[in-house]
DSSP file (Angstrom, degrees, kcal/mol; ACC not computed):
  #  RESIDUE AA STRUCTURE BP1 BP2  ACC     N-H-->O    O-->H-N    N-H-->O    O-->H-N    TCO  KAPPA ALPHA  PHI   PSI    X-CA   Y-CA   Z-CA
    1    1 A M              0   0    0      0, 0.0     2,-0.5     0, 0.0    27,-0.1   0.000 360.0 360.0 360.0 132.8    5.9  -13.7  -13.6
    2    2 A T        -     0   0    0    118,-0.2     2,-0.1     1,-0.0   122,-0.1  -0.852 360.0-124.6 -96.9 127.9    6.5  -10.1  -12.6
    3    3 A N        -     0   0    0     -2,-0.5     2,-0.6    26,-0.1    26,-0.3  -0.415  12.3-124.9 -73.5 145.2    6.2   -9.5   -8.8
    4    4 A L  E     -a   29   0A   0     24,-3.4    26,-2.4    -2,-0.1     2,-0.5  -0.820  29.9-138.6 -84.5 118.8    3.9   -6.9   -7.4
    5    5 A R  E     -a   30   0A   0     -2,-0.6    47,-2.0    24,-0.2    46,-1.8  -0.709  22.4-166.8 -88.8 126.3    6.1   -4.7   -5.3
    6    6 A L  E     -ab  31  52A   0     24,-3.0    26,-2.7    -2,-0.5    27,-1.2  -0.890  14.7-164.4-118.3 141.6    4.6   -3.7   -1.9
    7    7 A L  E     -ab  33  53A   0     45,-2.2    47,-3.2    -2,-0.4     2,-0.5  -0.994  11.0-155.8-120.7 130.3    5.5   -1.1    0.6
    8    8 A I  E     -ab  34  54A   0     25,-2.1    27,-2.8    -2,-0.4     2,-0.5  -0.915   8.7-173.1-107.3 128.0    4.0   -1.3    4.1
    9    9 A V  E     +ab  35  55A   0     45,-3.1    47,-2.0    -2,-0.5     2,-0.3  -0.951  27.5 128.8-124.7 111.1    3.8    1.9    6.2
   10   10 A D        -     0   0    0     25,-2.1    49,-0.1    -2,-0.5     6,-0.1  -0.968  55.2-134.5-158.6 143.3    2.7    1.5    9.8
   11   11 A D  S    S+     0   0    0     47,-0.7     2,-0.7    -2,-0.3    25,-0.1   0.697  87.2  85.9 -74.9 -17.4    4.1    2.7   13.1
   12   12 A S     >  -     0   0    0      1,-0.2     4,-2.3     2,-0.0     5,-0.2  -0.750  60.9-163.7 -89.3 116.4    3.5   -0.7   14.7
   13   13 A E  H  > S+     0   0    0     -2,-0.7     4,-2.5     1,-0.2     5,-0.2   0.871  93.5  55.2 -63.0 -35.6    6.4   -3.1   14.1
   14   14 A L  H  > S+     0   0    0      2,-0.2     4,-2.5     1,-0.2    -1,-0.2   0.924 108.4  47.0 -62.9 -45.2    4.1   -6.0   15.0
   15   15 A M  H  > S+     0   0    0      2,-0.2     4,-3.0     1,-0.2     5,-0.3   0.910 112.1  50.8 -63.7 -42.0    1.5   -5.0   12.4
   16   16 A C  H  X S+     0   0    0     -4,-2.3     4,-2.7     1,-0.2    -2,-0.2   0.918 111.9  47.2 -61.1 -43.4    4.3   -4.6    9.7
   17   17 A A  H  X S+     0   0    0     -4,-2.5     4,-2.3     2,-0.2    -2,-0.2   0.912 113.9  47.7 -65.4 -42.1    5.6   -8.0   10.5
   18   18 A R  H  X S+     0   0    0     -4,-2.5     4,-2.3     2,-0.2    -2,-0.2   0.943 115.5  43.8 -64.8 -48.6    2.1   -9.6   10.5
   19   19 A L  H  X S+     0   0    0     -4,-3.0     4,-2.9     1,-0.2     5,-0.3   0.925 112.9  52.4 -62.5 -44.8    1.2   -7.9    7.2
   20   20 A S  H  X S+     0   0    0     -4,-2.7     4,-2.3    -5,-0.3    -1,-0.2   0.917 110.4  48.0 -57.3 -45.6    4.6   -8.7    5.6
   21   21 A Q  H  X S+     0   0    0     -4,-2.3     4,-0.9     1,-0.2    -1,-0.2   0.920 113.9  46.2 -62.7 -45.1    4.2  -12.4    6.5
   22   22 A M  H  < S+     0   0    0     -4,-2.3     3,-0.4     1,-0.2     4,-0.3   0.901 115.0  46.6 -65.2 -40.7    0.7  -12.6    5.2
   23   23 A L  H >< S+     0   0    0     -4,-2.9     3,-1.5     1,-0.2    -1,-0.2   0.847 104.7  59.6 -73.4 -33.6    1.5  -10.8    1.9
   24   24 A K  H 3< S+     0   0    0     -4,-2.3    -1,-0.2    -5,-0.3     5,-0.2   0.777  96.1  64.6 -63.8 -25.1    4.7  -12.8    1.3
   25   25 A E  T 3< S+     0   0    0     -4,-0.9     2,-0.7    -3,-0.4    -1,-0.3   0.644  82.8  89.9 -73.3 -14.1    2.5  -16.0    1.2
   26   26 A I  S X  S-     0   0    0     -3,-1.5     3,-1.3    -4,-0.3     2,-0.0  -0.757  87.5-121.3 -86.2 118.6    0.8  -14.6   -1.9
   27   27 A E  T 3  S+     0   0    0     -2,-0.7     3,-0.1     1,-0.2    -2,-0.1  -0.333  95.2  31.0 -60.0 134.6    2.7  -15.9   -4.9
   28   28 A G  T 3  S+     0   0    0      1,-0.3   -24,-3.4    -4,-0.1     2,-0.3   0.575  93.3 115.7  93.7  10.8    3.9  -13.0   -7.1
   29   29 A T  E <   -a    4   0A   0     -3,-1.3     2,-0.4   -26,-0.3    -1,-0.3  -0.823  40.2-171.5-111.7 155.3    4.4  -10.5   -4.3
   30   30 A E  E     -a    5   0A   0    -26,-2.4   -24,-3.0    -2,-0.3     2,-1.0  -0.979  24.6-131.9-142.5 127.5    7.6   -8.8   -3.1
   31   31 A I  E     -a    6   0A   0     -2,-0.4   -24,-0.2   -26,-0.2     3,-0.1  -0.721  23.6-176.2 -80.7 106.8    7.9   -6.7    0.0
   32   32 A A  E     -     0   0A   0    -26,-2.7     2,-0.3    -2,-1.0   -25,-0.2   0.746  60.0 -36.6 -77.0 -24.4    9.9   -3.7   -1.4
   33   33 A G  E     -a    7   0A   0    -27,-1.2   -25,-2.1    -3,-0.1     2,-0.4  -0.965  45.0-128.2 176.4 168.7   10.1   -2.0    2.0
   34   34 A I  E     -a    8   0A   0     -2,-0.3     2,-0.3   -27,-0.2   -25,-0.2  -0.999  22.9-174.8-135.8 134.4    8.7   -1.2    5.4
   35   35 A A  E     -a    9   0A   0    -27,-2.8   -25,-2.1    -2,-0.4     3,-0.1  -0.966  16.8-166.9-131.2 149.1    8.5    2.3    6.9
   36   36 A H  S    S+     0   0    0     -2,-0.3     2,-0.3   -27,-0.2   -27,-0.1   0.387  70.9  31.2-115.5   0.8    7.3    3.4   10.3
   37   37 A N  S  > S-     0   0    0     22,-0.1     4,-2.2    23,-0.1     5,-0.1  -0.945  84.8 -97.7-152.1 172.2    7.0    7.2    9.8
   38   38 A V  H  > S+     0   0    0     -2,-0.3     4,-2.4     2,-0.2     5,-0.2   0.927 117.2  50.1 -60.0 -49.8    6.2    9.8    7.2
   39   39 A R  H  > S+     0   0    0      1,-0.2     4,-2.2     2,-0.2    -1,-0.2   0.934 114.3  42.8 -58.6 -50.0    9.7   10.7    6.3
   40   40 A D  H  > S+     0   0    0      1,-0.2     4,-2.8     2,-0.2    -1,-0.2   0.848 111.0  57.4 -66.5 -33.2   10.8    7.1    5.7
   41   41 A A  H  X S+     0   0    0     -4,-2.2     4,-2.4     2,-0.2    -2,-0.2   0.947 109.0  44.2 -62.2 -48.3    7.6    6.4    3.9
   42   42 A I  H  X S+     0   0    0     -4,-2.4     4,-2.4     1,-0.2     5,-0.2   0.935 115.4  48.1 -63.5 -46.3    8.2    9.1    1.3
   43   43 A L  H  X S+     0   0    0     -4,-2.2     4,-2.2    -5,-0.2    -1,-0.2   0.911 112.6  49.4 -60.3 -42.3   11.9    8.2    0.9
   44   44 A S  H  X S+     0   0    0     -4,-2.8     4,-3.3     2,-0.2     5,-0.4   0.891 110.0  50.3 -65.7 -39.9   11.0    4.5    0.5
   45   45 A I  H  X S+     0   0    0     -4,-2.4     4,-1.8     1,-0.2    -1,-0.2   0.932 113.0  46.3 -63.9 -44.5    8.3    5.2   -2.1
   46   46 A Q  H  < S+     0   0    0     -4,-2.4    -2,-0.2    -5,-0.2    -1,-0.2   0.883 120.2  40.0 -64.2 -37.9   10.8    7.4   -4.1
   47   47 A K  H  < S+     0   0    0     -4,-2.2    -2,-0.2    -5,-0.2    -3,-0.2   0.920 126.0  29.9 -78.9 -46.3   13.5    4.8   -3.8
   48   48 A T  H  < S-     0   0    0     -4,-3.3    -3,-0.2    -5,-0.2    -2,-0.2   0.658  84.2-148.3 -94.5 -16.5   11.6    1.5   -4.3
   49   49 A K     <  -     0   0    0     -4,-1.8   -44,-0.1    -5,-0.4    -4,-0.1   0.942  23.9-158.2  47.3  61.4    8.8    2.6   -6.6
   50   50 A P        -     0   0    0      0, 0.0   -44,-0.2     0, 0.0     3,-0.2  -0.287  22.5-137.8 -68.9 153.6    6.2    0.1   -5.2
   51   51 A D  S    S+     0   0    0    -46,-1.8    28,-2.6     1,-0.3     2,-0.4   0.839  93.4  21.8 -73.9 -34.7    3.2   -0.9   -7.2
   52   52 A L  E     -bc   6  79A   0    -47,-2.0   -45,-2.2    26,-0.2     2,-0.5  -0.997  65.8-159.7-139.1 131.0    1.1   -0.7   -4.0
   53   53 A T  E     -bc   7  80A   0     26,-2.9    28,-2.9    -2,-0.4     2,-0.7  -0.954   9.6-154.1-108.3 124.2    1.6    1.2   -0.7
   54   54 A I  E     -bc   8  81A   0    -47,-3.2   -45,-3.1    -2,-0.5     2,-0.4  -0.892  25.5-170.0 -99.4 117.0   -0.3   -0.1    2.3
   55   55 A L  E     -bc   9  82A   0     26,-2.5    28,-2.6    -2,-0.7     2,-0.2  -0.925  20.5-155.6-126.9 127.2   -0.6    3.0    4.5
   56   56 A D        -     0   0    0    -47,-2.0    28,-0.2    -2,-0.4     3,-0.0  -0.600  17.1-139.3 -88.6 156.7   -1.8    3.5    8.1
   57   57 A I  S    S+     0   0    0     -2,-0.2     7,-2.6     7,-0.2     2,-0.8   0.890  84.1  73.7 -82.1 -42.0   -3.1    6.9    9.2
   58   58 A C  E     +E   63   0B   0      5,-0.2   -47,-0.7     6,-0.1     5,-0.2  -0.643  59.3 157.8 -84.2 108.6   -1.4    7.1   12.6
   59   59 A L  E >   -E   62   0B   0      3,-1.3     3,-1.3    -2,-0.8   -22,-0.1  -0.940  47.1-121.0-127.3 151.3    2.3    7.7   12.3
   60   60 A P  T 3  S+     0   0    0      0, 0.0   -23,-0.1     0, 0.0     3,-0.1   0.775 109.3  37.7 -66.8 -27.3    4.6    9.1   15.0
   61   61 A D  T 3  S-     0   0    0     -3,-0.0     2,-0.3     2,-0.0   -24,-0.1   0.131 133.3 -43.6-111.8  20.4    5.8   12.2   13.0
   62   62 A G  E <  S-E   59   0B   0     -3,-1.3    -3,-1.3   -24,-0.0     2,-0.3  -0.983  79.6 -53.6 156.3-143.2    2.6   13.0   11.2
   63   63 A S  E >>  -E   58   0B   0     -2,-0.3     4,-1.4    -5,-0.2     3,-0.8  -0.936  31.3-120.2-134.9 153.6   -0.2   11.3    9.4
   64   64 A G  H 3> S+     0   0    0     -7,-2.6     4,-2.8    -2,-0.3     5,-0.2   0.766 115.7  66.1 -59.8 -24.4   -0.7    8.8    6.6
   65   65 A L  H 3> S+     0   0    0     -8,-0.3     4,-2.6     2,-0.2    -1,-0.2   0.870  97.8  52.5 -64.3 -36.0   -2.8   11.6    5.1
   66   66 A D  H <> S+     0   0    0     -3,-0.8     4,-2.3     2,-0.2    -2,-0.2   0.921 110.7  47.2 -63.0 -44.0    0.5   13.6    4.9
   67   67 A V  H  X S+     0   0    0     -4,-1.4     4,-2.6     2,-0.2    -2,-0.2   0.943 112.4  49.3 -62.6 -48.1    2.1   10.7    3.0
   68   68 A L  H  X S+     0   0    0     -4,-2.8     4,-2.3     1,-0.2     5,-0.2   0.916 111.1  49.4 -58.4 -45.7   -0.9   10.3    0.7
   69   69 A S  H  X S+     0   0    0     -4,-2.6     4,-2.7     1,-0.2    -1,-0.2   0.910 112.5  47.5 -60.4 -43.1   -0.9   14.1   -0.1
   70   70 A Q  H  X S+     0   0    0     -4,-2.3     4,-2.1     2,-0.2     6,-0.2   0.877 109.6  53.6 -68.1 -37.3    2.8   14.1   -0.9
   71   71 A I  H  <>S+     0   0    0     -4,-2.6     5,-2.1     2,-0.2     4,-0.5   0.954 115.0  40.2 -59.4 -50.0    2.5   10.9   -3.1
   72   72 A R  H ><5S+     0   0    0     -4,-2.3     3,-0.8     1,-0.2    -2,-0.2   0.889 114.0  52.5 -70.0 -39.4   -0.3   12.6   -5.1
   73   73 A A  H 3<5S+     0   0    0     -4,-2.7    -1,-0.2     1,-0.2    -2,-0.2   0.862 111.4  47.6 -64.0 -34.7    1.4   16.0   -5.2
   74   74 A A  T 3<5S-     0   0    0     -4,-2.1    -1,-0.2    -5,-0.2    -2,-0.2   0.531 110.2-123.7 -83.9  -6.1    4.6   14.4   -6.5
   75   75 A G  T < 5 +     0   0    0     -3,-0.8    -3,-0.2    -4,-0.5     2,-0.1   0.779  46.6 171.5  69.9  26.1    2.8   12.4   -9.1
   76   76 A L      < -     0   0    0     -5,-2.1    -1,-0.2    -6,-0.2   -30,-0.1  -0.474  32.0-137.6 -71.1 142.2    4.2    9.1   -7.8
   77   77 A S        +     0   0    0     -2,-0.1    -1,-0.1     2,-0.0    -5,-0.0   0.448  59.2 121.9 -87.7   0.0    2.6    6.2   -9.5
   78   78 A T        -     0   0    0     -7,-0.1   -26,-0.2   -26,-0.1     2,-0.2  -0.344  61.9-126.8 -63.4 139.3    2.0    3.9   -6.5
   79   79 A K  E     -c   52   0A   0    -28,-2.6   -26,-2.9   -29,-0.1     2,-0.5  -0.587  26.6-139.9 -75.8 151.4   -1.5    2.8   -5.8
   80   80 A V  E     -c   53   0A   0     18,-0.2    21,-1.9    -2,-0.2    20,-1.7  -0.968  18.7-173.0-124.4 123.9   -2.4    3.5   -2.2
   81   81 A A  E     -cd  54 101A   0    -28,-2.9   -26,-2.5    -2,-0.5     2,-0.4  -0.949  18.5-146.3-111.0 110.7   -4.5    1.2    0.1
   82   82 A M  E     -cd  55 102A   0     19,-2.5    21,-2.9    -2,-0.6     2,-0.5  -0.632  15.6-173.7 -73.9 131.3   -5.3    2.9    3.4
   83   83 A Y  E     + d   0 103A   0    -28,-2.6     2,-0.2    -2,-0.4    21,-0.2  -0.842  40.1  99.0-130.7  91.5   -5.3    0.2    6.1
   84   84 A T  E    S- d   0 104A   0     19,-2.1    21,-2.9    -2,-0.5    22,-0.3  -0.707  76.1 -36.8-154.6-164.8   -6.5    1.8    9.3
   85   85 A Y        -     0   0    0     19,-0.2     2,-1.4    -2,-0.2     5,-0.1  -0.556  57.0-123.7 -75.6 136.0   -9.5    2.4   11.5
   86   86 A T        +     0   0    0     -2,-0.3     2,-0.5     4,-0.1    -1,-0.1  -0.674  47.8 152.0 -86.9  95.1  -12.7    2.9    9.7
   87   87 A Y    >>  -     0   0    0     -2,-1.4     4,-2.4     1,-0.1     3,-0.8  -0.985  49.5-128.3-114.9 134.4  -14.1    6.2   10.8
   88   88 A L  H 3> S+     0   0    0     -2,-0.5     4,-2.6     1,-0.3     5,-0.2   0.853 108.1  54.1 -54.1 -39.7  -16.3    7.7    8.1
   89   89 A Q  H 3> S+     0   0    0      1,-0.2     4,-2.0     2,-0.2    -1,-0.3   0.877 109.8  48.3 -65.3 -35.1  -14.4   11.0    8.2
   90   90 A Y  H <> S+     0   0    0     -3,-0.8     4,-3.1     2,-0.2     5,-0.3   0.942 111.6  49.3 -65.7 -47.4  -11.1    9.2    7.6
   91   91 A Q  H  X S+     0   0    0     -4,-2.4     4,-2.4     1,-0.2     5,-0.2   0.933 113.3  45.5 -60.3 -47.1  -12.5    7.2    4.7
   92   92 A K  H  X S+     0   0    0     -4,-2.6     4,-2.3    -5,-0.2    -1,-0.2   0.921 115.4  47.3 -62.0 -44.1  -14.0   10.3    3.0
   93   93 A R  H  X S+     0   0    0     -4,-2.0     4,-1.9    -5,-0.2    -2,-0.2   0.913 111.9  49.9 -65.8 -43.0  -10.8   12.3    3.5
   94   94 A C  H  X>S+     0   0    0     -4,-3.1     5,-2.6     1,-0.2     4,-0.5   0.933 113.4  45.3 -61.8 -46.5   -8.5    9.5    2.3
   95   95 A L  H ><5S+     0   0    0     -4,-2.4     3,-0.9    -5,-0.3    -1,-0.2   0.883 111.6  52.9 -66.5 -37.1  -10.6    8.9   -0.9
   96   96 A A  H 3<5S+     0   0    0     -4,-2.3    -1,-0.2     1,-0.2    -2,-0.2   0.840 107.4  52.7 -65.3 -32.5  -10.8   12.7   -1.5
   97   97 A L  H 3<5S-     0   0    0     -4,-1.9    -1,-0.2    -5,-0.2    -2,-0.2   0.530 131.5 -90.6 -82.1  -5.9   -7.0   12.9   -1.2
   98   98 A G  T <<5 +     0   0    0     -3,-0.9   -18,-0.2    -4,-0.5    -3,-0.2   0.612  66.3 159.4 111.1  13.2   -6.5   10.2   -3.8
   99   99 A A      < -     0   0    0     -5,-2.6    -1,-0.2    -6,-0.2   -18,-0.1  -0.453  30.3-152.7 -64.3 140.8   -6.4    6.9   -2.0
  100  100 A D  S    S+     0   0    0    -20,-1.7     2,-0.3     1,-0.2   -19,-0.2   0.798  75.1  12.7 -83.2 -30.5   -7.2    4.0   -4.3
  101  101 A Y  E     -d   81   0A   0    -21,-1.9   -19,-2.5    -7,-0.0     2,-0.4  -0.960  59.9-155.5-145.5 156.9   -8.6    1.7   -1.6
  102  102 A F  E     +d   82   0A   0     -2,-0.3     2,-0.4   -21,-0.2   -19,-0.2  -0.973  15.8 178.9-140.6 123.9   -9.7    1.9    2.1
  103  103 A F  E     -d   83   0A   0    -21,-2.9   -19,-2.1    -2,-0.4     2,-0.4  -0.967  30.0-120.6-128.2 141.1   -9.7   -1.1    4.4
  104  104 A D  E  >  -d   84   0A   0     -2,-0.4     4,-2.3   -21,-0.2   -19,-0.2  -0.667  19.4-140.8 -78.4 129.4  -10.6   -1.4    8.1
  105  105 A I  T  4 S+     0   0    0    -21,-2.9   -20,-0.1    -2,-0.4    -1,-0.1   0.750  97.8  44.2 -63.8 -25.4   -7.6   -2.7   10.1
  106  106 A Y  T  4 S+     0   0    0    -22,-0.3    -1,-0.2     2,-0.1   -21,-0.1   0.786 128.9  16.0 -92.1 -29.1   -9.8   -4.9   12.3
  107  107 A S  T  4 S+     0   0    0     -3,-0.2     3,-0.3     1,-0.1    -2,-0.2   0.557 113.4  61.9-124.7  -8.7  -12.2   -6.5    9.8
  108  108 A D     X  +     0   0    0     -4,-2.3     4,-2.3     1,-0.2     5,-0.2   0.213  59.1 110.4-110.6  16.8  -10.9   -6.1    6.2
  109  109 A Y  H  > S+     0   0    0      1,-0.2     4,-2.4     2,-0.2     5,-0.2   0.878  82.7  52.2 -62.7 -33.9   -7.6   -8.0    6.1
  110  110 A E  H  > S+     0   0    0     -3,-0.3     4,-2.3     2,-0.2    -1,-0.2   0.890 109.2  50.3 -65.3 -37.0   -9.1  -10.7    3.9
  111  111 A K  H  > S+     0   0    0      2,-0.2     4,-2.3     1,-0.2    -2,-0.2   0.888 109.4  51.3 -66.5 -38.6  -10.3   -8.0    1.5
  112  112 A L  H  X S+     0   0    0     -4,-2.3     4,-2.2     2,-0.2    -2,-0.2   0.928 110.9  47.6 -62.8 -44.9   -6.8   -6.5    1.5
  113  113 A L  H  X S+     0   0    0     -4,-2.4     4,-2.3     1,-0.2    -2,-0.2   0.890 110.5  52.1 -63.8 -38.9   -5.3   -9.9    0.7
  114  114 A A  H  X S+     0   0    0     -4,-2.3     4,-2.2     2,-0.2    -1,-0.2   0.898 108.4  51.6 -63.4 -40.5   -7.9  -10.4   -2.1
  115  115 A L  H  X S+     0   0    0     -4,-2.3     4,-2.7     2,-0.2    -2,-0.2   0.935 108.6  50.4 -60.6 -46.6   -7.0   -7.0   -3.6
  116  116 A V  H  X S+     0   0    0     -4,-2.2     4,-2.3     1,-0.2    -2,-0.2   0.908 109.5  51.0 -60.9 -42.2   -3.3   -7.9   -3.6
  117  117 A R  H  X S+     0   0    0     -4,-2.3     4,-2.2     1,-0.2    -1,-0.2   0.918 111.4  48.2 -59.9 -42.7   -4.1  -11.2   -5.4
  118  118 A E  H  X S+     0   0    0     -4,-2.2     4,-2.7     1,-0.2    -2,-0.2   0.898 110.5  50.5 -65.0 -40.7   -6.1   -9.3   -8.0
  119  119 A L  H  X S+     0   0    0     -4,-2.7     4,-2.6     2,-0.2    -1,-0.2   0.869 108.5  52.6 -66.6 -35.7   -3.4   -6.8   -8.5
  120  120 A V  H  X S+     0   0    0     -4,-2.3     4,-2.3    -5,-0.2    -2,-0.2   0.944 111.7  46.4 -61.8 -47.7   -0.8   -9.6   -9.0
  121  121 A K  H  X S+     0   0    0     -4,-2.2     4,-2.4     1,-0.2    -2,-0.2   0.932 113.8  47.9 -59.8 -46.9   -3.1  -11.1  -11.6
  122  122 A A  H  X S+     0   0    0     -4,-2.7     4,-2.3     1,-0.2    -1,-0.2   0.899 111.1  50.7 -63.3 -41.4   -3.6   -7.8  -13.4
  123  123 A K  H  X S+     0   0    0     -4,-2.6     4,-2.0     1,-0.2    -1,-0.2   0.916 114.0  44.2 -63.1 -42.2    0.1   -7.0  -13.4
  124  124 A N  H  X S+     0   0    0     -4,-2.3     4,-2.2     2,-0.2    -2,-0.2   0.811 110.0  54.2 -76.0 -29.3    0.9  -10.3  -14.9
  125  125 A A  H  X S+     0   0    0     -4,-2.4     4,-2.0    -5,-0.2    -1,-0.2   0.909 110.9  47.9 -65.4 -41.5   -1.9  -10.1  -17.4
  126  126 A G  H  X S+     0   0    0     -4,-2.3     4,-2.2     2,-0.2    -2,-0.2   0.884 111.6  49.7 -64.9 -38.9   -0.5   -6.8  -18.5
  127  127 A S  H  X S+     0   0    0     -4,-2.0     4,-2.1     2,-0.2    -2,-0.2   0.890 109.8  50.8 -66.0 -40.0    3.1   -8.2  -18.7
  128  128 A A  H  X S+     0   0    0     -4,-2.2     4,-1.9     2,-0.2    -2,-0.2   0.894 111.2  48.3 -66.3 -39.0    1.9  -11.1  -20.8
  129  129 A Q  H  X S+     0   0    0     -4,-2.0     4,-1.3     1,-0.2    -2,-0.2   0.906 110.7  51.0 -66.7 -40.2    0.1   -8.8  -23.2
  130  130 A A  H  < S+     0   0    0     -4,-2.2    -2,-0.2     1,-0.2    -1,-0.2   0.884 110.3  49.6 -64.4 -37.1    3.2   -6.6  -23.4
  131  131 A V  H  < S+     0   0    0     -4,-2.1    -1,-0.2     1,-0.2    -2,-0.2   0.876 107.6  54.5 -68.9 -37.3    5.4   -9.6  -24.2
  132  132 A R  H  <        0   0    0     -4,-1.9    -1,-0.2     1,-0.2    -2,-0.2   0.781 360.0 360.0 -68.4 -26.8    3.0  -10.9  -26.9
  133  133 A H     <        0   0    0     -4,-1.3    -1,-0.2    -3,-0.2    -2,-0.2   0.468 360.0 360.0 -89.8 360.0    3.1   -7.6  -28.9
């Protein structure tokens, strides 16, 4: 089984710890890193090459939108799941900037976990096909 590598980017250490704990419980996941600001997020993405970056909008030195823009401008291959407050203007802007997914921080954590489970399955289905050929 190939692990799905995850990077969590949020200014709240409590939120990072909570998400990390929930995601580690999903078989086939690996927390590649945790970042609390824009600068560390970009460096971590470049260094760890996560399959999925879970990204908050509110960061102390800028915005998750800055991170998202830099990810897409640099052509980095990580999928991006915005995990933040659902305000329609945020959702539209995130999707326009290239976010793959958008989840409300208060009500969609089960949906986020379901997405991670699906991505683990898809990654391993792809690995199994690659091995067979």
